[in-house]
PAVOLUM-600487 format. One line per 2 residues: their letters; for each residue x, y, z of N, C-alpha, C. Coordinates in steps of 0.02 Angstrom, whole numbers, plus 50000, padded with zeros to 5 digits. Each point is the difference from the previous one (the first is absolute). Example, Ala and Ser with C-alpha at 12.3 -4.5 7.8 and 13.67 -1.06 7.14 Angstrom:
# residues 2
as) 50660:49716:50390:49955:50059:50000:50045:50060:50000 ~ 49982:50053:49964:50042:50059:50003:49961:50055:50037 $
//
This chain:
# residues 198
mk) 54612:58561:48502:49999:49928:49989:49938:49969:50030 ~ 49972:49952:49964:49943:49962:50027:50025:49932:50022 $
na) 49984:49981:50062:50024:49938:50028:49942:49956:50022 ~ 50009:49935:49992:49947:49953:50019:50028:49943:50043 $
vl) 49957:49974:50043:50014:49939:50038:49948:49948:49979 ~ 50023:49940:49984:49955:49945:49984:50007:49946:50054 $
yl) 49944:49982:50030:49998:49950:50053:49971:49934:49974 ~ 50035:49946:50014:49977:49933:49980:49989:49958:50063 $
hg) 49939:49979:50012:49982:49965:50061:50021:49926:49997 ~ 49998:49969:50058:50013:49928:50005:49936:49961:49996 $
kg) 50004:49934:50010:49941:49957:49997:49951:50020:50055 ~ 49938:50008:49980:49948:50019:50048:49997:50075:50012 $
gs) 50046:50038:49971:49999:50073:50008:49960:50033:49946 ~ 50005:50066:49998:49963:50037:49949:50037:50064:49983 $
aa) 49981:50028:49943:50030:50063:49977:49987:50057:50049 ~ 49945:49994:50039:49981:50053:50047:50054:50011:50053 $
ec) 50042:49950:50012:50053:50007:50049:50049:50055:49981 ~ 49999:50022:49938:50046:50053:49978:49987:50064:50040 $
gh) 49939:50009:50027:49985:50060:50038:50046:50009:50060 ~ 50026:49945:50027:50045:50005:50057:50063:50038:49982 $
yk) 50021:49998:49937:50064:50028:49980:49996:50072:49977 ~ 49939:50026:49991:49993:50068:49975:50033:50052:50046 $
pl) 49992:49996:50067:50033:50049:50043:50076:49995:49998 ~ 50027:49942:49981:50072:49991:49997:50030:50029:49936 $
fp) 49959:50012:49951:50023:50027:49936:49955:50059:49980 ~ 50004:50055:50038:49954:50055:49989:50007:50034:49932 $
ey) 50058:49994:49969:50011:50032:49935:49990:49952:49942 ~ 49974:49941:50014:49989:49950:49948:49925:49985:49994 $
dv) 49979:49981:49941:49934:49970:49991:50007:49925:50014 ~ 49959:49974:50045:50007:49930:50022:49942:49959:49972 $
fg) 50018:49945:49967:49951:49956:49969:50008:49929:50026 ~ 49946:49963:50001:50003:49929:50014:49973:49962:49940 $
le) 50029:49943:49985:49977:49959:49944:49961:49941:50027 ~ 49937:49995:49979:49958:49942:50019:50006:49948:49944 $
yq) 50054:49962:50003:50011:49953:49945:49948:49944:50001 ~ 49984:49976:49940:49944:49954:49992:50021:49928:49988 $
tf) 50066:49988:49995:50025:49933:49986:50048:49979:50055 ~ 50020:49937:50000:50040:49975:50056:50055:49953:49979 $
tp) 50025:50009:49938:50059:49963:49977:50052:50052:49980 ~ 50064:49983:50006:50052:50050:49984:49998:50023:49928 $
we) 49980:49957:49954:49998:50022:49930:49942:50046:49986 ~ 49943:49988:50031:49942:50044:49988:50004:50064:50042 $
tg) 50016:49992:50064:50003:50059:50044:50059:50044:49981 ~ 50055:49970:49980:50057:50039:49976:49980:50045:49942 $
ae) 49960:49974:49954:49977:50040:49943:49954:50057:50023 ~ 49957:49986:50050:49957:50053:50027:50042:50056:50031 $
ir) 50050:49980:50039:50042:50049:50034:50039:50042:49949 ~ 50028:49967:49951:50039:50037:49949:49956:50050:49964 $
sa) 49939:49980:49983:49954:50046:49967:49985:50061:50043 ~ 49989:49988:50066:49986:50055:50046:50059:50048:50005 $
vl) 50060:49972:50004:50060:50042:50007:50012:50040:49936 ~ 49989:49970:49943:50009:50036:49936:49950:50058:49995 $
kl) 49940:49990:50024:49951:50055:49999:50022:50056:50046 ~ 50026:49983:50059:50024:50052:50046:50061:50035:49970 $
ka) 50043:49962:49968:50062:50028:49971:49984:50051:49946 ~ 49944:49992:49966:49980:50047:49948:49980:50068:50029 $
ey) 49983:50000:50065:49976:50062:50031:50046:50027:50054 ~ 50041:49956:50030:50042:50021:50057:50074:49995:49984 $
ds) 50038:50044:50031:50073:50001:49988:50035:49944:50038 ~ 49976:49984:50059:50032:49946:50038:49947:49959:50037 $
ii) 50016:49936:50010:49953:49954:50032:50037:49962:50055 ~ 49971:50000:50059:50023:49959:50056:49952:49941:50007 $
li) 50028:49941:50011:49960:49939:50009:50002:49978:50072 ~ 49941:49987:50029:49996:49968:50065:49962:49934:49989 $
an) 50033:49944:50017:49969:49935:49986:50004:49956:50062 ~ 49945:49967:50014:49992:49960:50060:49997:49926:49981 $
si) 50042:49958:50033:49996:49928:49995:50002:49975:49928 ~ 49947:49966:49977:50000:49974:49932:49995:50056:49949 $
ga) 49978:50059:50021:50000:50057:49954:50070:50017:49977 ~ 50050:49990:50044:50070:50011:49981:50021:49948:49948 $
ff) 49981:49937:50012:50017:49947:49952:49970:50015:49932 ~ 49936:50018:49999:49968:50017:49937:50034:50058:49965 $
sm) 50020:50051:50039:50031:50059:49969:50068:49981:49969 ~ 50035:49953:50030:50064:49979:49972:49992:49957:49938 $
na) 49939:49979:49985:49984:49964:49939:49968:50045:49947 ~ 50001:50065:50013:49964:50047:49957:50045:50040:49953 $
di) 50066:49990:50005:50048:50036:49958:49991:50076:50006 ~ 49999:50024:50062:49989:50071:50012:50059:50034:50036 $
ds) 50052:49961:50016:50053:50029:50042:50033:50061:49968 ~ 50001:50003:49933:50030:50059:49967:49953:50060:50000 $
li) 49938:49990:50020:49950:50053:49997:49988:50035:50067 ~ 50029:49973:50053:49987:50029:50066:50065:50026:50031 $
eq) 49992:50049:50044:50058:50032:50031:50023:49961:50062 ~ 49951:49973:50037:50016:49969:50064:49944:49951:50016 $
ay) 50018:49944:50031:49950:49951:50022:50006:49990:50075 ~ 49943:49993:50033:49995:49981:50070:49964:49933:50002 $
fi) 50035:49947:50022:49970:49934:50004:49988:49983:50074 ~ 49938:49985:50016:49980:49982:50069:49986:49925:50002 $
sp) 50039:49964:50040:49992:49927:50005:49996:49967:49931 ~ 50047:50015:49956:49993:49976:49931:50011:49925:49992 $
iv) 49963:49971:49954:50015:49932:49978:50053:50006:49946 ~ 50061:49980:50016:50056:50009:49954:50025:49934:49970 $
dm) 49977:49944:50026:50018:49935:49973:49938:49956:49999 ~ 49961:50009:49946:49936:49965:49996:50009:49924:49993 $
er) 50052:49979:49966:50013:49928:49994:50009:49969:50069 ~ 50039:50033:50042:50011:49976:50068:49934:49997:50039 $
li) 49959:50052:49993:49936:50001:50036:49955:49944:49976 ~ 49997:49989:49935:49957:49947:49973:50024:49932:50024 $
td) 50065:49988:49997:50025:49934:50022:49991:49992:50076 ~ 50005:50054:50037:49985:49996:50072:49927:49980:50011 $
mm) 49955:50032:49963:49929:49984:50007:49985:49928:49979 ~ 50036:49977:49948:49992:49930:49980:50020:49953:50057 $
aw) 50054:50018:50035:50022:49959:50057:49949:50002:50056 ~ 49972:50060:50014:49949:50006:50052:49940:49956:49984 $
an) 49983:49997:49934:49941:49962:49979:50017:49927:49983 ~ 50064:49981:50007:50023:49932:49985:49984:49982:49927 $
vt) 50016:50046:49954:49988:49990:49929:50067:49996:49964 ~ 50008:49950:49957:50062:49993:49962:49992:50035:49933 $
ed) 50058:50012:49967:49997:50031:49934:49964:49955:49950 ~ 50010:49935:50004:49966:49954:49955:49924:50005:50008 $
el) 49978:50004:50063:49928:50006:50013:49972:50066:49972 ~ 50037:50054:50011:49977:50065:49976:49998:50002:49923 $
qa) 50052:49971:49968:50001:49998:49927:49942:49960:49973 ~ 49985:49944:50033:49946:49956:49977:49931:50033:50007 $
kg) 49990:50035:50056:49934:50029:50013:49991:50071:49975 ~ 50055:50036:49990:49997:50068:49975:49989:50051:50055 $
vi) 49946:49991:50037:49984:50044:50057:49979:49957:50059 ~ 50027:50015:50058:49982:49965:50062:49979:50051:50052 $
ht) 49941:49990:50028:49976:50044:50054:50030:49976:50066 ~ 50018:50046:50043:50031:49982:50064:49953:50016:50058 $
sf) 50015:49969:50057:49959:50011:50060:50010:50070:50028 ~ 50056:50034:49981:50012:50067:50026:49978:50055:49952 $
ge) 49960:49981:49949:49966:50049:49959:50037:50024:49938 ~ 50059:49972:49987:50037:50020:49940:49995:49945:49948 $
dl) 49991:50020:49936:50001:49952:49945:50072:49995:49974 ~ 50022:49938:49992:50066:49988:49970:49989:49986:49926 $
sw) 50039:50033:49958:49991:49996:49927:50066:49981:49967 ~ 49998:49947:49960:50059:49979:49962:50019:50054:49949 $
ey) 49950:50029:49966:50014:50052:49951:50035:50060:50032 ~ 49977:50019:50059:50029:50057:50037:50073:49984:50018 $
lc) 50012:49940:50027:50068:49980:50019:50046:50000:49939 ~ 49977:49973:49945:50041:49998:49939:50016:50071:49975 $
yv) 49950:50044:50003:50012:50070:49978:50055:50032:50043 ~ 49994:49991:50065:50049:50030:50046:50070:49975:49985 $
rr) 50006:49936:49986:50066:49972:49984:50028:50025:49934 ~ 49955:50012:49953:50023:50025:49934:50014:50075:49999 $
hp) 49976:50035:50050:50006:50073:50001:50031:50024:50066 ~ 50065:49990:50008:50033:50025:50061:49994:50076:50005 $
it) 49999:50024:50062:49990:50071:50013:50058:50041:49971 ~ 49982:50052:49962:50047:50051:49978:49974:50066:50025 $
wn) 50038:50034:50042:49974:50061:50031:50059:50047:50015 ~ 49998:50060:49971:50057:50045:50005:49983:50068:50031 $
ap) 49939:50011:50021:49981:50064:50029:50027:50007:50071 ~ 50021:50060:50021:50019:50010:50070:49942:49981:50045 $
ta) 50013:49957:50050:49946:49971:50039:50017:49999:50074 ~ 49952:50021:50040:50005:49994:50073:49953:49943:50021 $
vl) 50025:49954:50040:49962:49941:50020:49987:50003:50076 ~ 49937:49991:50019:49981:49995:50071:49978:49929:50013 $
yg) 50030:49969:50052:49989:49930:50015:49989:49992:50075 ~ 49951:49960:50018:49987:49985:50070:50036:49936:50021 $
sk) 50032:50001:50057:50040:49941:50021:49957:49938:50011 ~ 49934:50009:50008:49955:49943:50010:49959:49985:49937 $
dn) 50025:50021:49942:49968:49985:49936:49997:49924:49991 ~ 49940:49973:49991:49991:49928:49996:50000:49974:49928 $
lt) 50009:50044:49951:50000:49979:49930:50069:50003:49968 ~ 50042:50046:50023:50066:50009:49970:50052:50001:50055 $
sl) 50053:49961:49991:50053:49998:50051:50046:50060:49994 ~ 50034:50015:50054:50049:50055:49998:50056:49986:49950 $
dt) 50020:49937:49995:50051:49981:49951:49978:50016:49929 ~ 49937:49986:49985:49973:50013:49933:50000:50075:49985 $
it) 49977:50040:50049:49999:50072:49991:50071:50028:49993 ~ 50045:49976:50042:50069:50023:49998:50033:49985:49933 $
af) 49986:49941:49972:50028:49982:49935:49973:50045:49946 ~ 49935:50017:50003:49972:50046:49950:50033:50068:50005 $
va) 50005:50027:50060:50030:50066:50009:50072:50001:49975 ~ 50037:49947:50014:50071:49998:49979:50007:49999:49924 $
gh) 49950:49972:49967:50004:49995:49927:49967:50056:49962 ~ 49974:50049:50035:49964:50055:49967:50020:50067:50032 $
da) 49977:50053:49967:50013:50068:50025:49949:50014:50055 ~ 50010:49967:50058:49949:50002:50053:50032:50010:50068 $
kl) 49961:50032:50045:50020:50010:50069:49947:49967:50045 ~ 50023:49963:50050:49955:49962:50042:49993:50031:50069 $
tv) 49937:50005:50023:49985:50019:50069:49959:49944:50030 ~ 50021:49976:50059:49965:49946:50035:49967:50027:50063 $
me) 49935:49988:50006:49965:50017:50062:49998:49938:50044 ~ 50035:50003:50057:49998:49945:50046:49929:49990:50027 $
gg) 49975:49939:49994:49932:49986:50022:49948:50015:49948 ~ 50019:50030:49945:49952:50014:49946:49978:49936:49966 $
eh) 49940:50001:49973:49971:49942:49966:49997:50013:49926 ~ 49978:49949:49962:49993:50009:49928:49950:50055:49984 $
wf) 49945:50001:50038:49949:50051:49989:50010:50055:50052 ~ 50023:50058:49977:50007:50057:50044:49930:50030:50011 $
rt) 49976:49997:50062:49930:50021:50011:49989:50034:50067 ~ 50041:49984:50051:49989:50030:50066:50022:50073:49999 $
ee) 49979:50037:50051:50019:50070:50004:50076:50008:50003 ~ 50032:49957:50039:50074:50004:50006:50033:49984:49933 $
qm) 49975:49948:49966:50029:49981:49935:49991:50054:49948 ~ 49941:50031:49998:49987:50052:49951:50041:50062:50014 $
rf) 50011:50015:50063:50042:50057:50018:50072:49987:49977 ~ 50023:49939:50010:50067:49981:49977:50005:50007:49924 $
ld) 49948:49976:49965:49998:50004:49927:50003:50074:49977 ~ 49960:50042:50031:49998:50071:49981:50068:50033:50011 $
nw) 50031:49985:50057:50066:50029:50014:50052:49975:49950 ~ 49994:49937:49981:50045:49970:49950:49996:50037:49933 $
is) 49939:50011:49978:49991:50037:49937:50026:50071:50006 ~ 49985:50032:50056:50020:50070:50010:50077:50008:49999 $
rf) 50035:49949:50023:50074:50004:50001:50029:50004:49931 ~ 49965:49973:49950:50025:50001:49932:49976:50061:49962 $
//
């Protein structure tokens, strides 16, 4: 059997991060996708195309997705094509995140609808089109999924993650003191041990 791992990075990350996972999957070919778009409808199509190409060559595919990469993957209609997913600090409720950011920026829905796009002081663009898409396309995800969450994640609440896990074929692991971005030596060791357990 030929097996593959596909890694999807988060915002500010890169496909090169997939190299970290190669020692954890010695019998798999490990790939990273350097997606070129940043909306769920466009990036979802990129991800689906990449998975279909891998599926034509490999018997099984494992997905590792970080932060917004997990959100994009759940908009790609690929859950029937993969054997297992590992979600690291996933964005599982984009509507909640967008409305939270609107509150942080003191932006109302009427203002966002009128302007279309609003730039914020914390570097994120708020988009009415994006918000409407998210509301019209609720997450459908049926692949077996392991979720790693840091207790100090500043983008997603524990309640939001717990609700996602309860409604899907998912198992949750919480790292006490972990942040949204797993990056320290201790955090990466925890991440590696988490993957190895599965």
